[in-house]
C-alpha positions, 0 to 999 in steps of 0.5 A: 499500500503506497505511503500518505503523503502527510506520513512522509517525514518532510511533512510530519516536520512541516505539521510539527512546526505548523502546530507552533504557529496556528495563527500564522501562514507558515513560508516552509523553505524547500531549496530555493522555494518556499512553500505552504500547504494545506488550508495555508496554500488554499488562502495563501493562493486566493490572496498572493494570486499564485497558482494552487497545486498540490504534492504527490498527485497520485498519492493517496491525499494529495496536499494542496501547495503552492510556493514562490522563489526565495529571492521574491518572498518579501513582496509576498510577505509584505502583502500579507502583513498589509492585509493584516496577517501573520507570517513565519519564515521556516529556514533550512538551518544546515546544507542539504548536500551534508544533511544525514536524513531530513534536513533540520529546518526552524523558523527564524522569524515570526513577522506581524503587523506591528513587528515590520522593520523594513519600511519602503521610501514612502513610509520612511516619515512615519513608525510603526507601533506595536503595541501591549496592554495588561490590567491589574487588579485595581482596575488599573491599565498598564500600556506600553509601545515600541517601534522595533525599527528605532528602538523606542520603548514608552510605557504609562498607566491609564485609567480607562478602556478608553483612554488606551483605545484613544491612545492606541488609535492615535498611534496608528498601530496595527497589532496589540499585544494583551495577556489574560488579564484584558477582558474579551469586550476590549480585545473584541473593540481593538478588533472592530477598530482592525487591529490584531490582537496577539496574546502573550500569557507569559512572561520570560524576559531575557536577563540582557533585556532587564536593564530596559524596566529597571527605571520603571516604578510602577508595577503595571508599567513594569508588567505590560513592558516585560510582556510586550519584551517577550512577545518581542523576543518570542516572534523575532529571535534576533538581537534587540540591543537597539531597544532603549530604556523604556520611558513611562509618560503621562498623557496628561503632561502635553495637550491632550486631544481624544483620537475624534479631535485630532481627526475633526482637525485634521492634524495628520490625516484628511477626512476627505482621504484619509492621507497626509495631503491637506493636513497641517503635517503636510503643511509643516513638514519641511523636514529634510531626514526620514527621522525628523519626519517621525519627530515631528509628527510626534511632536504634533500628536504630544505639543506641551504644556509646560511654558518653558519647553515651549518657549525653550522651542521658540527660542531657537525657531527665532533664531534659526529664523533670523540666521538664513545663511546659516538655516540654508547651510543647515539643509544642505548638510541635513539632505545628506544624513540617512536614517540613524535610527532604523540603521542602527535597528538594522545593525542590531538586527544583523541585517545590515550591509555594506551599503548602510554602512556606507550611509552610516558614514556618510552620515556621520561626516555630515556631523563636524558640518552640522556642528560648525554651522550652528557654531555659527549662532547664538552659544545661549540658544543652541550651546547644549545642543552643540554639546550632544552632537557626537560625531562617533568618528571612530566609527565613521573612521573604522567604515572609511577604513574597512568598506569600499566605496560601493559595496554589493548589497550581498555581504557573503559574496566578497568585494566588501572589505578594502585593500589594505584592511587585513593582511591575510585578505590580501594575501588570498587577493593577491594570489586570485589576482597573480593566478589570473595572471599567471592564466593570462601568461599560460593563454599567450606562451601556449599559442605560441608553442602550438601556433594555434591562434584560438586557443583559450584558457577558461573556467567554469564551476563544475569542471574548473580550469582548462584549456580550450582546443577546437577539433580543427586544430587538434593536429597541431597539438603536440603528442602528450603535451596535455591530458584531455578532461572534456569533449565538446562538439567542436572542441577538446578541453585538456588539463595540465599538471601546472595548472591543476596546481594554479586552480587548486591555489586559486580556488582555495584563495577565493573561497577562503577570501569570501569567508574571511571577508563575511568574518571581517564584516560581522566584526565590523557589525559588531563593534558598531554594536557596541555604540547603537546608543551614542548613535540613537542618541546622535540620531534625536538631536538630529531631528529636532533640529531637522524639525526646529529648522522645518519650523523655521521654513514654514514660518518664513514662507507663511508670515507666521509669528512667534504667539507671546503666551500668559498666564491668565485665561485671555485669547487676543488673535489679530489677523488669524488665518486656518494655514493650510486653508491659506496654502490651497487658496493663497495669501491673496485669497484668504480673509483672515479674522480676529480671535477675541476672548478676555478674561470675561469671555468664555463663549464665543456664540458664532453665527451665520450663513452655510459655507460663510466660514464657521467651522474654518474659524473654529478650527484655524484657533484650535490649530494655532493652539496646537502650533503655538504649543508644539513651539512653533509660530503662528498664522497671525498678525500677533497671537497672545494665547493662554497655555491649554490643557485640553481640546475638545471639538465636535465638527461635522457629521459622520455616522460611526458605523463600526459602534452602529451609532447614528450621527446624532448619537455621534454628535453627542457623545462627542459633546458629553465628553468634552463637557464631562473632561473640560476644565477652565484651562480647555478649549472647545469647538462645538459646531452645529450642536443638535442639528441632527434632531427636530428643531426644538429638540436640538435648540433645547439641547444646544441652549443647554449645553452652552449654559452649563459650560458657562455656568460650570465648565468655564473653558475657552468655547466657539459654538457655532450655531443655526439656531438665532433664537440662541443669540438672545443668551448673551443677556442672560449669560455674562460670559458668552459674546455674539459674533457672525459671519459678514454676508451681504445681498447683492441684487439677490444674490449672497455674498460671504465676506468671510469676515468674523463681525460682532452681534449675532448674524440678522439670518441664516441666508440658507436659501441663498446658499441653496440658490448658489449650490444650483437648486431649481428656480421653482423649488427656491420660490416654493422654499421662499413661500413657505419661509415667509408662512413659517415667519408668520406662524412662529413670529411669536416663538424665536426667543429662547426659553429662560432661566425659569425652564431651567427650574431656577426657582431664584428666579422670575420669568422674563418677558421673552420666556415663551416657554411655561407660563406662570397658569401652566398653560404650554405655549407654542414653542413646545410643539415642534416646527411644522409646514403648514398649520394643524389643528391642536389634537383632541385629548379622547384622540391623544392616545392614537395619534401618539400610536402613530407617531411612534409606529415602525412601519419598516419592521412591519408587513402590509397585512399588520399594517392594514390590522393596525389601522382597522384597530384605530378606525374602530377606536376611534369609530367609538369614540 
């Protein structure tokens, strides 16, 4: 009976390895190919568009399989990782020619979405963060993250699952590692956000990595970092010498913005496209290095709240702004600095090649030039940074002596080490050079001796060196001169004792030379590994310098000014602009606006037509605050600002489809986050709160929110609305001020002035905006008639509800109160706005009317509707 394919030694080996990596695609090395089997093959063939075949067609149980050449494997790995899968790389651990029995194989690396380190050029300015989470018995969350390519390692204790999700989303993490303490509910939330959840149940930190957690004092932080380190060790199976000591951070030490606010403000991703273009990051990024690009994004994610740190950055930006020529020289040198952080990571991983080391040398050679430029600037401003710029000259000199200027990609095939670096290597090379010279001389002498002009001394890997003579010239060869080696169709190949001896010498020299070169390269790599810490500190300084010069360039190009930071809570911006909109529109087209909010003004109530610029006005204030607290200059003629602790936004309409929530629910949740968490030092932006529900519902909610913020929160708040009735609140709320966006009618058309003016807008101009959108004239005319009817019907109801309706028994109802009268009668304000005048409902029929209002027609069959209608008809008829 034939053996089943699955019973063969190789497939038994495969199954044993696959059992250890059930949730990963196992790339199983066989010769020059990586193969996938069973379900991996079926699924992989579909995703990677490979041909699905089978192993042993004639066997009892042919096994599905597909494969790809080893030299093309990276592209296939990238596709799977991008789609959120894991890939286990299983290599042959011994030469198949020397193996006895089955070739030994092992998984040398598990690649996951969070552990990818080989980024392409387009991702060079982005981090790839792997995150981790544990939960303590006290319901405290230990959170950590690392970028394996740079070695960055941070940790924190967070108070809630919402705070954890906010951090993970802000970091744009694709994978989070959890231990058994993390609930299924939280894990499900990550999965809904398309974040891979990986599990690490045990902690086994290698002794050589234990120093990474020594500075941590909180148990939760230490536990989560150890969980993360264990997972990395298990999956990567390689040196992690570049990982930096874990640094504990506290989110409250930075300007806090939840991921909803960052999304609404388009700090790093466009709402419309999801890409960088059209964002604040896009505007600010004039960095010249990949390290600087990544640091800029981190600064944008976490603006500062300490005045001294902010002003230190501002001073450096001002110095660079005032010294154009020095700044230009600095940019020229920075362009030649490669990604020192990731080069250090490649050194630690052991996958650095000769070209990487040349990039490292080139980068280090720029540091003295950068120091020279900084030396031309004010020592009080850049003195400390200048002292920290370590050129690591010993490594630069080592690479200069050892590595050829244009090395090959491979480090195992020779021609990487310079002549003169190693005496033994030079002797091997001399033997090869002289041997080849000897071969050329042998060819010339044999041609002369035999008179055969086309006699050739050649070489191939199978037969080695030989003398080749065409068959037409064989008669000219003296008897016994050569020893026959190989017969070809048109020629004969020969050997001589001297040629055989020389062949042995040359081949031995080539083999030993290649082996020695790789050994020498490995030792050089180990020497560089010893200074990884110095390289990383240098990278941090270079990246910081790069971001500061980027701020200076942007500030000069777009006419930004240095903001003045004050202790009291007043805002005074003159000629403020939205920097991104201005860049897109052009400086000549953009209309600047002031923002005046002294100590006695907490709320600006903004009215005006759609498309007039209310949202832009609100966003520009938030972006100005973010820029100021990053240490950058700001888009204004002048700016005086307090330091804010948090920014909350409710801008734009969007459903949360993942959570199954409507636009209005999302709106209320975002508003609630602001109300519950804001402090008097916070900034709140509310755009059109209440528009997602019925008119009076929305107006009531909007007014209640304004009053609550005014009376209890006291945060600086910009509140835009179409509810003109709310503008009367400035009579009862002494820290609220009305402003509006100017617009005028010209020949029946609406002209936006885009200029913010004091006081409320006189009307909404909604029909005018509809006209601008190209609505049919007949429709616009009808809308105008309906509007006039509604204005007549509701002329007595466009006032706001005052404190009496809030239940404040200490105040008498005002004349403007159209809510509940002292006699208890219900006014028109309690009714929903209707297009047509309707008769009041008979109290006896109120039950039927209520049932009609609450009827869910979409869940009923036609027969259900008819039956219900019959019941109502009968009920009304009886009355």
